[in-house]
C-alpha positions in Angstrom: 15.7 -6.2 -11.7 14.0 -9.0 -11.7 10.7 -10.0 -10.2 11.4 -11.5 -7.3 14.5 -9.1 -6.6 12.4 -6.4 -6.8 10.0 -8.1 -4.1 12.8 -8.7 -1.7 13.9 -4.8 -1.9 9.8 -3.8 -1.6 9.5 -6.3 1.4 12.3 -5.1 3.2 11.5 -1.5 2.7 8.3 -2.3 4.0 10.2 -3.9 6.9 12.6 -1.0 7.4 9.4 1.6 7.5 7.1 -0.5 10.2 10.6 -0.7 12.3 10.5 3.7 12.6 9.4 5.1 15.8 7.4 7.5 14.3 5.5 5.2 12.4 4.8 3.0 15.0 4.0 5.5 17.1 1.1 6.5 14.5 0.3 2.8 14.6 -0.2 3.0 18.7 -2.4 6.4 18.0 -4.0 5.4 14.8 -7.4 3.8 17.2 -7.9 7.5 19.0 -7.9 9.7 15.6 -10.6 6.9 13.8 -13.5 8.6 13.2 -16.1 7.9 11.4 -15.5 10.5 8.2 -11.4 9.6 8.8 -12.5 5.7 8.5 -14.6 6.6 5.4 -12.2 8.8 3.6 -9.6 5.8 4.3 -12.3 3.4 2.9 -12.8 5.3 -0.3 -9.2 6.2 -0.8 -8.2 2.8 0.2 -10.8 1.7 -2.9 -9.6 4.2 -5.7 -6.0 3.1 -5.4 -6.9 -1.1 -5.6 -8.9 0.2 -8.3 -5.9 1.7 -10.5 -3.6 -0.9 -9.1 -6.3 -3.5 -11.2 -6.0 -1.4 -14.4 -2.4 -1.5 -14.2 -1.9 -4.8 -13.6 -4.4 -5.4 -16.4 -2.5 -2.7 -18.6 0.7 -5.0 -17.9 -0.1 -8.3 -18.7 -2.0 -7.4 -21.7 1.0 -5.9 -23.1 2.8 -8.6 -22.5 0.0 -10.8 -24.0 1.3 -9.0 -27.3 
């Protein structure tokens, strides 16, 4: 599968998920559920995920340079 095709598939999947009524209800309720503790946990999870994605990207780039 080409990179462009994979990106288009991911975009279509994301659009489908966001359009789901349960996801929309969760997004609407999010401001009521976000306490400082939950926000901190979400921030930590986001940063951790971004760091791991960077590590994976570096591994892939290094592997393609060989």
